[in-house]
N, C-alpha and C positions, 0 to 999 in steps of 0.2 A: 610835131609834138612839142608841147611846152616843157619847160624845165621842171615845172611842178609835177607833171605826170611821169617824167623820167625818175624823179625822186621817189614818187609813190611806188613805181615798179621796183626800183632798187630796194626800197624798205620792205616791200612784200617779199621780194626774193630773199633777202636776208632773214626775214621772219620764217620763211619756209625752210631754209637751210638750218637755222637754229632749232626749229621744231624737229627736223630730221635727226639732228645731232642728239637732241635731248631723248628722243624715242630710242635711238640706238644705245645711248648710255644707260637708260633705265631698263632696257631689255637685257643688256649684258649684266647689269647689277642683279636683276631678277633671276637670271639663270644661275649666277654664282650663288646667290642666297638659297635658291631651290636645291642646288647641288649640296650645299652644306646641310640643309634640312634633311635630305634623304640619307646623307652619311650619318647624321646624328640619330635618325630613326633606326638605321641598321645597327648602330652601336647600342642603342637602347634595347633592341630586340636581342642582341647577343648577350647583353648584361642580364636581361630577364631570364634567358636560358641558363646562364651561369648561376644565377640566384636560385633557380629551381634545383639545379644540381647540388648546390650548397645545402639547401634545405633537406634534400634526400640524404646527403652524407651526414649532416648533423643528426637527423633522426636515427640513422643507422648506428652512429657512434654512441649516442646517448641512450639507446634502447636498454630497457631493464635487463633483458636476457643477456645481452653482451656484457653489461657491467657485472651481473652475477657470475657469468662464465669466467670473466677475467679474475674476479675475486677468488673464485674457487681454484682456478688453474695457477695463477701467479702468486697468490697470497695464502693458499690453502685454507681459505675461509669456507664455512659451511653454515647452514641454518641450524641453530641450536635445537636440541630435543626438548620436549615439554619438561622433562625432569631437570634440565639445566637452566631453566628460566627462573629467576628470582624476582618476586614482586617486592618493591620497596614502597612503603607507605609512610606518610608523615603523621 
């Protein structure tokens, strides 16, 4: 074998090893990134569930019946009778 063919084989061997290391590195990076993606998707789903609960709670707290009930119970408020209503005109 000539020195030139030994050099070619050595360079090809180095190229194969470098290629294998690159594939390993990018495969590992891909798996890490995919793991982060799935974790973020789980977190997004959990936040969506919490947001739905928040909206339900907000609608319950702000419902008109609840506000009227609290006004009547805690502040002794009531709806005025027709005779108690005074119309103001300019």
